[in-house]
C-alpha positions as CSV (number, residue, x, y, z in Angstrom):
1,M,39.1,89.1,58.4
2,G,42.6,87.3,57.6
3,R,44.3,90.0,59.5
4,K,42.0,89.5,62.5
5,V,43.0,85.8,62.5
6,L,46.6,86.3,62.2
7,A,46.5,89.0,65.1
8,L,44.5,86.6,67.2
9,S,46.8,83.8,66.4
10,L,49.9,86.0,67.3
11,V,48.2,86.8,70.7
12,L,47.6,83.1,71.5
13,V,51.3,82.4,70.6
14,M,52.3,85.1,73.0
15,A,50.1,83.8,75.7
16,L,51.4,80.2,75.5
17,S,55.0,81.6,75.4
18,F,54.5,83.6,78.7
19,A,52.8,80.6,80.0
20,G,55.6,78.3,79.5
21,C,57.9,80.8,81.1
22,E,56.3,80.7,84.6
23,E,59.0,81.1,87.3
24,P,60.0,78.2,89.5
25,S,58.8,78.0,93.1
26,A,60.9,79.0,96.0
27,E,61.5,75.4,96.9
28,E,62.7,74.5,93.2
29,I,65.1,77.4,93.2
30,V,66.5,76.4,96.6
31,A,66.9,72.8,95.4
32,S,68.7,74.0,92.0
33,V,70.9,76.4,94.2
34,I,72.1,73.4,96.4
35,E,72.6,71.2,93.4
36,S,74.8,73.9,91.8
37,L,77.3,73.9,94.5
38,D,78.9,70.8,92.8
39,D,79.8,73.0,90.0
40,V,81.7,75.7,91.9
41,R,85.4,75.4,91.6
42,T,86.6,78.8,92.4
43,Y,84.9,82.3,93.0
44,Q,85.6,85.8,94.5
45,F,83.7,88.1,96.7
46,D,83.3,91.4,98.3
47,M,81.8,91.8,101.6
48,D,81.0,94.6,104.2
49,M,79.4,94.7,107.5
50,T,78.4,97.5,109.9
51,M,77.7,96.7,113.6
52,D,76.3,99.6,115.8
53,M,76.5,98.6,119.5
54,A,75.2,100.9,122.3
55,G,74.0,100.4,125.9
56,E,75.5,99.6,129.4
57,F,77.6,96.7,130.4
58,E,79.4,96.3,133.7
59,G,78.0,99.6,135.0
60,E,79.4,101.6,132.2
61,A,77.7,103.4,129.2
62,M,79.2,102.2,125.8
63,E,78.9,102.9,122.2
64,V,80.7,101.4,119.4
65,V,80.5,101.4,115.6
66,M,82.6,98.9,113.8
67,T,82.7,98.6,110.0
68,M,84.3,95.8,108.1
69,D,85.0,96.0,104.3
70,G,86.8,93.1,102.5
71,T,87.6,91.3,99.5
72,G,88.5,87.6,98.9
73,A,89.0,84.5,96.8
74,I,88.1,81.0,97.4
75,D,89.8,78.0,95.5
76,V,87.3,75.0,96.5
77,E,89.2,72.5,94.6
78,N,92.6,72.9,96.4
79,S,90.9,74.1,99.8
80,Q,92.4,77.6,99.7
81,M,91.1,81.0,100.7
82,M,92.4,84.6,101.0
83,M,90.8,87.6,102.4
84,D,91.9,91.2,102.7
85,M,90.0,93.4,105.3
86,D,89.9,96.8,106.6
87,I,88.1,97.3,109.9
88,T,87.4,100.5,111.8
89,M,86.0,101.0,115.1
90,T,84.5,104.4,116.1
91,M,83.8,105.3,119.8
92,P,82.4,108.7,121.0
93,E,85.2,111.2,122.3
94,E,87.9,108.9,121.2
95,L,90.0,108.6,117.8
96,D,88.8,105.9,115.4
97,V,90.7,102.7,115.7
98,E,91.8,101.4,112.2
99,M,93.1,97.8,111.5
100,G,94.1,95.8,108.4
101,M,93.8,92.1,108.4
102,E,94.8,89.6,105.9
103,M,93.9,85.9,106.1
104,Y,94.8,82.7,104.1
105,L,93.6,79.3,104.5
106,I,96.1,76.9,102.9
107,G,94.9,73.3,103.6
108,D,94.3,72.7,107.2
109,T,96.4,75.9,108.4
110,M,94.9,79.5,108.8
111,Y,97.5,82.4,108.6
112,M,96.3,85.7,110.0
113,M,98.0,89.1,110.0
114,M,96.7,91.9,112.1
115,E,98.0,95.4,111.5
116,M,97.4,98.2,114.0
117,P,98.8,101.8,114.0
118,T,100.7,101.5,117.4
119,M,101.6,97.7,117.2
120,G,102.7,97.4,113.6
121,S,101.9,94.1,111.8
122,M,102.0,90.5,113.4
123,W,101.4,87.1,111.7
124,M,99.8,84.2,113.6
125,K,98.8,80.7,112.3
126,S,96.6,78.0,113.8
127,E,95.9,74.4,112.7
128,M,92.0,74.4,111.8
129,P,89.6,71.9,113.4
130,A,87.8,69.4,111.2
131,G,84.8,71.0,109.3
132,S,86.2,74.6,109.4
133,W,86.6,74.6,105.5
134,A,82.9,74.6,105.0
135,E,82.4,77.4,107.6
136,M,85.1,79.6,105.9
137,N,83.5,79.0,102.4
138,Q,81.5,81.9,102.0
139,V,78.8,80.4,99.5
140,E,78.4,77.1,101.4
141,S,78.0,79.0,104.6
142,Q,75.2,81.4,103.2
143,I,73.5,78.5,101.3
144,A,73.4,76.4,104.5
145,L,70.9,78.9,105.9
146,L,68.4,77.8,103.1
147,E,68.3,74.2,104.2
148,A,66.4,74.9,107.3
149,A,64.7,78.0,106.3
150,Q,61.1,79.0,105.3
151,V,61.6,80.4,101.9
152,E,59.6,82.8,99.9
153,Y,60.1,83.8,96.3
154,A,60.5,87.5,96.0
155,G,60.6,88.2,92.4
156,S,63.3,88.8,89.7
157,E,66.1,91.5,89.7
158,K,69.2,92.4,87.9
159,V,72.5,92.6,89.8
160,D,75.5,94.1,88.1
161,G,73.6,93.0,84.8
162,V,73.0,89.4,85.9
163,N,69.3,88.2,85.9
164,C,68.6,86.7,89.3
165,Y,65.9,85.0,91.3
166,V,65.4,86.8,94.8
167,I,64.6,84.6,97.8
168,Q,63.5,86.1,101.1
169,Y,63.4,83.7,104.0
170,T,63.2,83.1,107.7
171,P,66.2,81.1,108.7
172,D,66.9,78.8,111.5
173,M,68.0,81.1,114.5
174,E,70.9,79.2,115.5
175,Q,72.2,79.0,111.9
176,L,71.8,82.8,111.6
177,W,73.8,83.5,114.6
178,D,76.3,81.0,113.5
179,L,76.7,82.9,110.3
180,F,76.9,86.3,112.0
181,S,79.6,84.9,114.7
182,Q,81.5,83.6,111.6
183,Q,81.7,86.9,109.7
184,A,82.1,89.0,112.9
185,G,84.5,86.8,114.7
186,L,86.9,87.3,111.7
187,G,87.4,90.9,112.6
188,M,86.7,91.0,116.4
189,G,88.6,87.7,117.6
190,G,85.4,86.0,118.8
191,V,81.9,86.9,119.6
192,P,79.7,86.0,122.6
193,D,78.3,82.6,122.8
194,V,74.6,82.7,123.0
195,E,72.6,79.7,124.1
196,E,69.9,78.7,121.6
197,E,67.2,79.0,124.1
198,F,67.8,82.9,124.2
199,L,68.0,83.6,120.5
200,Q,64.2,83.8,119.9
201,D,64.1,86.5,122.7
202,L,67.3,88.3,121.6
203,I,66.7,88.8,117.9
204,S,64.0,91.4,117.8
205,S,64.0,91.7,114.0
206,F,66.1,90.1,111.1
207,S,65.8,90.2,107.4
208,V,67.7,87.7,104.9
209,K,67.6,88.0,101.2
210,Q,69.8,86.2,98.6
211,W,70.0,86.8,94.9
212,F,70.8,83.7,92.5
213,A,71.6,83.7,88.9
214,K,68.9,82.5,86.7
215,D,71.2,80.7,84.3
216,T,73.7,79.0,86.9
217,Y,71.8,79.3,90.2
218,F,75.1,80.5,91.7
219,L,74.8,83.1,94.6
220,V,75.1,86.6,93.3
221,K,74.3,88.7,96.4
222,A,73.4,88.2,99.9
223,E,72.1,90.6,102.6
224,I,71.5,90.0,106.2
225,G,70.1,92.4,108.7
226,M,69.5,92.0,112.6
227,V,68.6,93.9,115.6
228,M,69.5,92.3,118.9
229,E,69.3,93.0,122.6
230,L,72.0,91.1,124.5
231,T,71.4,90.7,128.3
232,P,74.1,89.6,130.8
233,E,72.2,86.2,131.0
234,A,72.6,85.6,127.3
235,M,76.2,86.5,127.2
236,G,77.0,84.2,130.3
237,F,77.5,86.7,132.8
238,P,74.3,86.5,134.8
239,E,75.9,88.4,137.8
240,E,76.3,91.6,135.8
241,E,73.6,94.3,134.9
242,G,72.9,96.2,131.9
243,V,72.0,95.6,128.3
244,L,73.7,95.9,125.0
245,N,71.7,96.8,121.7
246,M,73.2,95.9,118.5
247,D,72.2,96.7,115.0
248,I,73.9,94.6,112.4
249,A,73.9,94.8,108.6
250,M,75.8,92.5,106.3
251,S,76.0,92.2,102.5
252,M,78.3,90.3,100.1
253,L,78.6,90.0,96.4
254,T,80.1,87.0,94.7
255,H,81.4,86.8,91.1
256,D,84.1,85.5,88.8
257,Y,82.9,81.8,89.3
258,N,85.1,79.2,88.0
259,Q,87.8,81.7,86.8
260,P,91.5,81.2,87.7
261,V,92.5,82.5,91.2
262,S,95.9,82.9,92.5
263,I,96.3,82.5,96.1
264,I,99.9,82.8,97.2
265,L,101.1,82.8,100.9
266,P,103.3,85.8,101.6
267,P,107.0,84.9,102.6
268,E,106.8,86.6,106.0
269,A,103.8,84.4,106.9
270,E,106.2,81.5,106.9
271,T,107.5,82.6,110.5
272,A,104.0,83.2,111.9
273,E,103.6,82.5,115.6
274,E,101.7,79.3,116.4
275,M,98.5,80.1,118.0
276,P,95.4,77.9,119.0
277,W,92.3,78.3,116.8
278,Q,89.5,80.1,118.8
279,Y,86.2,80.4,117.1
């Protein structure tokens, strides 16, 4: 009899323990994530994007696959950023075009180096407009999507050994396009401006998932996928004919939060050519 009572007691204790470990709601996670931004001083990130474009534009068929792979570091306290990227563009019946790119944000000045096989390397610099720092800050730009999103808790997973909450959500369309434009524009020199009224029709499918560390609520991983159909009207060329289909997949891993980072502008960037900033 004593053993049965002891066993029953243990079951009750375990049940109460599990009841006390109930997962927070999606809204509670988002609130904690936004609050955690105040504790972020530095971090590093790895990102990649694949963009498959196919269709017809200005009467000519086109098909291009662009891949971007990059690493970088952010020093929030000193408003500094660096990013090193490799970009490859693949076109049928043509050789692959490979480019290298380095970017540094020091205070209010952006330095960019493009390296192409036939042109060598060239440094450019631009004074950044007000508010640009938040857009270049990878974590802040990703989390900005949460503020106007319909969020859904998607369970718990481990990412590189880190226990994470998983959030899947439907973001605001304009914010989603702004984030894509930010990432793609780094390697493409700009992307088409699309009026908000066209976005609902153009984005045929999309998915957004983010993984946040359970102990700190820092962003650990983010994935965005979109399938789009760009018409001439949406891209600002109503007189043209044709359509461009785009399949986009982006992912980012963030790590080494609040660890020392060294962001040093290369000496050759000091003679960079002044260029107006276009975004």
